[in-house]
C-alpha positions as CSV (number, residue, x, y, z in Angstrom):
1,M,-1.6,-4.9,-6.3
2,K,-3.9,-4.1,-3.4
3,N,-7.2,-2.3,-2.7
4,Y,-7.0,0.7,-0.4
5,L,-9.5,3.2,1.0
6,I,-8.1,6.6,2.0
7,V,-10.3,9.1,4.0
8,G,-9.0,12.7,3.7
9,A,-7.2,11.9,0.5
10,S,-7.0,15.4,-1.1
11,S,-4.9,17.3,1.4
12,G,-1.8,17.0,3.6
13,I,-0.7,13.6,4.8
14,G,-3.7,11.8,3.3
15,R,-2.9,13.2,-0.1
16,A,0.8,12.2,0.2
17,I,-0.2,8.7,1.0
18,T,-2.7,8.6,-1.8
19,E,-0.1,9.7,-4.3
20,K,2.5,7.2,-3.1
21,L,0.1,4.3,-3.2
22,Y,-1.1,5.4,-6.7
23,A,2.4,5.5,-8.0
24,Q,2.9,2.0,-6.7
25,G,0.0,0.8,-8.9
26,H,-2.5,0.0,-6.2
27,S,-6.3,0.4,-6.7
28,L,-7.6,3.3,-4.6
29,W,-11.0,4.4,-3.3
30,V,-11.1,7.8,-1.6
31,I,-13.3,9.9,0.5
32,T,-12.8,13.6,0.0
33,R,-14.7,16.8,-0.2
34,S,-12.3,18.2,-2.8
35,P,-12.2,15.6,-5.6
36,M,-10.8,18.0,-8.1
37,A,-7.6,18.2,-6.0
38,L,-7.0,14.6,-7.2
39,A,-7.8,15.1,-10.9
40,H,-4.1,14.3,-11.7
41,L,-4.8,10.7,-10.5
42,P,-7.2,9.2,-13.0
43,G,-9.1,6.0,-12.1
44,L,-9.7,6.6,-8.4
45,G,-13.0,5.4,-6.9
46,F,-14.8,8.2,-5.1
47,I,-17.1,7.3,-2.1
48,T,-19.7,9.8,-0.9
49,P,-17.9,12.0,1.7
50,D,-20.7,12.7,4.3
51,F,-19.5,9.9,6.6
52,M,-20.4,11.9,9.7
53,S,-24.0,11.6,8.9
54,D,-26.0,8.8,10.6
55,E,-27.6,7.9,7.2
56,W,-24.2,7.6,5.4
57,Q,-23.9,4.5,3.2
58,P,-20.5,4.0,1.5
59,A,-21.8,2.8,-1.9
60,G,-19.1,1.7,-4.3
61,L,-16.7,0.0,-2.0
62,P,-14.9,-3.1,-3.5
63,D,-15.6,-6.6,-2.3
64,Y,-12.4,-6.5,-0.4
65,L,-10.0,-3.9,1.0
66,D,-6.4,-4.6,1.9
67,G,-6.0,-1.3,3.8
68,L,-7.8,1.7,5.3
69,V,-6.3,5.1,6.1
70,Y,-8.2,7.6,8.2
71,A,-6.4,10.9,7.8
72,P,-8.8,13.7,8.8
73,G,-7.6,15.6,11.9
74,T,-7.9,18.8,13.9
75,I,-5.4,21.4,15.3
76,N,-7.5,23.4,17.8
77,L,-4.9,25.1,20.1
78,K,-6.4,27.3,22.8
79,P,-5.7,27.9,26.5
80,F,-7.7,25.5,28.5
81,R,-9.8,28.3,30.1
82,A,-10.9,29.4,26.6
83,L,-12.1,26.0,25.4
84,K,-15.8,25.2,25.3
85,A,-17.4,21.8,25.6
86,D,-18.2,22.0,21.9
87,D,-14.4,22.3,21.1
88,F,-13.9,18.9,22.8
89,R,-16.9,17.5,21.1
90,N,-15.9,18.6,17.6
91,D,-12.3,17.2,18.0
92,F,-13.7,13.9,19.3
93,E,-16.3,13.7,16.5
94,I,-13.7,14.3,13.7
95,N,-10.8,12.3,15.2
96,V,-12.6,9.4,16.9
97,V,-16.3,9.1,15.9
98,G,-15.5,9.6,12.2
99,A,-12.8,6.9,12.3
100,V,-15.3,4.5,14.1
101,K,-18.0,5.1,11.4
102,V,-15.6,4.5,8.5
103,I,-14.0,1.4,10.0
104,Q,-17.4,-0.1,10.8
105,A,-18.6,0.5,7.3
106,A,-15.4,-1.0,5.8
107,L,-15.0,-3.9,8.2
108,K,-16.7,-6.5,6.0
109,A,-14.4,-5.6,3.1
110,L,-11.3,-5.6,5.3
111,K,-12.2,-9.0,6.7
112,A,-12.5,-10.3,3.1
113,S,-8.8,-9.6,2.6
114,K,-6.1,-12.2,3.4
115,Q,-4.2,-9.6,5.5
116,A,-5.6,-6.1,5.9
117,S,-4.2,-3.0,7.7
118,I,-5.8,0.0,9.3
119,L,-3.8,3.2,9.8
120,L,-4.9,5.9,12.2
121,F,-3.3,9.2,13.3
122,S,-2.4,10.4,16.7
123,T,-0.2,13.3,17.7
124,V,3.1,13.9,19.5
125,A,1.1,15.9,22.1
126,V,-0.5,12.7,23.5
127,G,2.8,11.4,24.9
128,Q,4.5,14.8,25.3
129,G,2.5,17.2,27.4
130,M,2.1,20.5,25.6
131,P,0.3,23.7,26.6
132,Y,-2.8,24.6,24.6
133,H,-3.3,21.1,23.3
134,S,-5.8,19.7,25.8
135,S,-8.7,19.3,23.4
136,V,-6.8,17.7,20.5
137,A,-4.6,15.6,22.8
138,A,-7.6,14.2,24.6
139,S,-9.3,13.1,21.3
140,K,-6.1,11.7,19.9
141,A,-5.4,9.8,23.1
142,A,-8.8,8.2,22.4
143,V,-7.6,7.3,18.9
144,E,-4.7,5.5,20.5
145,G,-7.0,3.6,22.8
146,L,-9.3,2.7,19.9
147,M,-6.3,1.6,17.8
148,R,-5.0,-0.8,20.5
149,S,-8.4,-2.3,21.2
150,L,-9.1,-2.9,17.5
151,A,-5.6,-4.4,17.0
152,A,-6.4,-6.9,19.7
153,E,-10.0,-7.6,18.6
154,L,-9.2,-7.9,14.9
155,A,-6.0,-9.9,15.1
156,P,-4.7,-11.9,13.3
157,S,-6.5,-11.0,10.1
158,I,-6.4,-7.2,10.4
159,R,-3.4,-5.2,11.7
160,V,-4.1,-1.8,13.2
161,N,-1.4,0.9,13.9
162,A,-1.2,4.6,14.4
163,I,1.4,7.3,13.5
164,A,2.0,10.2,15.9
165,P,3.5,13.1,14.0
166,S,4.8,16.4,15.3
167,L,3.9,19.6,13.5
168,T,3.9,18.9,9.8
169,E,3.8,21.3,6.8
170,T,0.2,20.7,5.7
171,P,-2.8,22.9,4.9
172,L,-4.2,22.0,8.4
173,A,-1.2,23.5,10.1
174,A,-0.8,26.5,7.8
175,H,-1.9,29.0,10.4
176,L,0.9,27.8,12.7
177,L,3.5,28.2,10.0
178,S,2.3,31.3,8.3
179,T,5.6,33.3,8.6
180,P,9.3,32.5,8.3
181,E,9.7,33.4,12.0
182,K,7.1,30.8,13.0
183,I,8.7,28.2,10.8
184,E,12.1,28.9,12.2
185,A,10.9,28.8,15.8
186,S,9.1,25.5,15.3
187,A,12.0,23.9,13.5
188,K,14.3,24.8,16.5
189,R,12.1,22.9,18.9
190,H,12.9,19.7,17.1
191,P,16.2,17.9,17.5
192,L,16.4,17.5,13.7
193,Q,16.0,21.2,13.4
194,R,13.2,21.2,10.8
195,I,9.4,20.7,10.7
196,G,7.9,17.6,9.1
197,K,6.8,17.2,5.6
198,A,3.7,15.2,4.5
199,N,6.0,12.8,2.7
200,D,7.9,12.1,5.9
201,I,4.7,10.7,7.4
202,A,3.4,9.1,4.2
203,A,6.6,7.0,3.8
204,L,6.0,5.3,7.1
205,G,2.2,5.1,6.4
206,C,2.7,3.2,3.2
207,F,5.2,0.9,4.9
208,L,2.7,0.1,7.7
209,L,0.0,-0.7,5.1
210,G,2.2,-3.1,3.1
211,D,3.3,-6.7,3.5
212,E,6.8,-5.7,4.8
213,A,5.0,-4.6,8.1
214,S,3.1,-7.9,8.4
215,W,4.4,-8.4,12.0
216,I,3.5,-4.9,13.3
217,T,0.2,-4.2,15.0
218,G,-1.0,-2.3,18.0
219,Q,1.8,0.3,17.7
220,V,1.9,4.1,17.9
221,L,5.0,5.1,15.9
222,A,6.4,8.6,16.3
223,V,7.5,10.6,13.3
224,D,8.4,13.8,15.0
225,G,11.9,14.9,14.3
226,G,13.0,13.4,17.7
227,L,10.8,15.8,19.7
228,S,9.1,13.2,21.9
229,R,12.3,11.4,23.0
230,L,15.3,13.7,22.7
231,R,16.5,16.9,24.5
232,I,19.3,18.9,22.9
């Protein structure tokens, strides 16, 4: 069994990955602001969640980590003319700077593993131009650049990959899926005619973290119902 650190473990995709890894019997350390949401998973190690602070120290990490998942994200959709500089800064802080801080803090433990894996998250909107996505797409494009640079720098001992989902049914996206009409309209945009579920993304995430993906690194893998590649 392996040691994993999951950031954003109590909600959405992060929670789905946490539950899958837990069911597989792995040892998990989590960073979350809602620990009670994981009360059904006894035995988790909880790390202080204020990782955006310059004074943050992740006390309690194990000596080695076989994998790290950084799952926090943003969905800040506005017309470009309505976006402020702070919108771009906030998206960049959460999606990029937060990932940098956590990875740097965990790097010693990751290097202590025989073969570790880092999993980050992008969005379909990086490769598929979409209106109203300029802020989140810009920050997630930076995530993809960070991922590839780290994959090169940390090879061969640490693999680094990213998943680029389309709209997924999570609390973060709830305002975009708040009515049956919105859900239907979103589903029809996808060739597979439905929106994503957290478990759709988590299944690939757990695969990328595990030994069966030991020859995969530096990749952005789309889980998007075909939206980024198909026209129907």
